[in-house]
C-alpha positions as CSV (number, residue, x, y, z in Angstrom):
1,M,10.8,-13.0,1.9
2,K,11.6,-13.7,5.5
3,R,13.9,-10.5,5.7
4,M,11.0,-8.4,4.2
5,Q,8.6,-9.7,6.9
6,E,11.0,-8.8,9.6
7,D,11.7,-5.4,8.1
8,L,8.0,-4.3,8.0
9,S,8.4,-0.7,8.8
10,Q,5.9,1.6,10.4
11,F,5.2,3.1,7.0
12,D,4.3,-0.4,5.7
13,S,2.3,-1.2,8.7
14,K,0.3,2.0,8.4
15,L,-0.1,1.4,4.6
16,L,-1.6,-2.1,5.3
17,K,-3.9,-0.7,7.8
18,L,-5.2,1.9,5.4
19,L,-5.7,-0.6,2.7
20,S,-7.5,-2.9,5.0
21,A,-9.8,-0.2,6.1
22,N,-10.5,1.0,2.6
23,A,-9.1,-0.9,-0.4
24,R,-10.5,1.6,-2.7
25,M,-8.4,4.5,-1.6
26,S,-6.9,6.6,-4.4
27,W,-3.1,7.2,-4.5
28,A,-3.8,10.7,-3.2
29,E,-5.8,9.6,-0.3
30,L,-3.2,7.0,0.7
31,A,-0.5,9.7,0.4
32,V,-2.4,12.0,2.7
33,G,-2.9,9.2,5.2
34,L,0.8,8.4,5.1
35,G,2.1,11.8,5.1
36,V,3.9,11.6,1.8
37,S,3.4,12.5,-1.9
38,A,1.2,10.4,-4.2
39,P,4.2,9.1,-6.2
40,A,5.9,8.0,-3.0
41,V,3.1,5.6,-2.4
42,T,3.2,3.6,-5.8
43,V,6.3,1.6,-5.1
44,P,5.2,0.4,-1.6
45,V,1.7,-0.5,-2.9
46,R,3.1,-2.3,-5.9
47,M,5.4,-4.2,-3.5
48,T,2.5,-5.3,-1.3
49,L,0.6,-6.4,-4.4
50,T,3.6,-8.4,-5.7
51,L,4.1,-10.0,-2.4
52,G,0.5,-10.9,-2.0
53,L,-0.1,-8.9,1.1
54,V,-3.1,-7.3,-0.5
55,G,-5.3,-8.5,-3.5
56,A,-4.9,-7.3,-6.9
57,G,-8.6,-6.7,-7.2
58,L,-8.3,-3.3,-5.4
59,G,-10.8,-0.8,-6.8
60,G,-8.7,2.4,-6.7
61,V,-5.3,1.2,-6.2
62,G,-5.4,-2.1,-8.2
63,A,-6.9,-0.4,-11.2
64,V,-3.9,1.9,-11.4
65,C,-1.2,-0.9,-11.1
């Protein structure tokens, strides 16, 4: 876990910022905000859920995971 904290990338930081601003963003909205495809967002979001960085009760995202 320590290594993951040290390796928080700009992508991860932006993802967390987007989710903090609006936890109900859809996969497509997150993808647009991050400049990637919707499928490319699923693994990082699931990782943040697994690590407890964001809550599992997210409206749009949590409902899909």
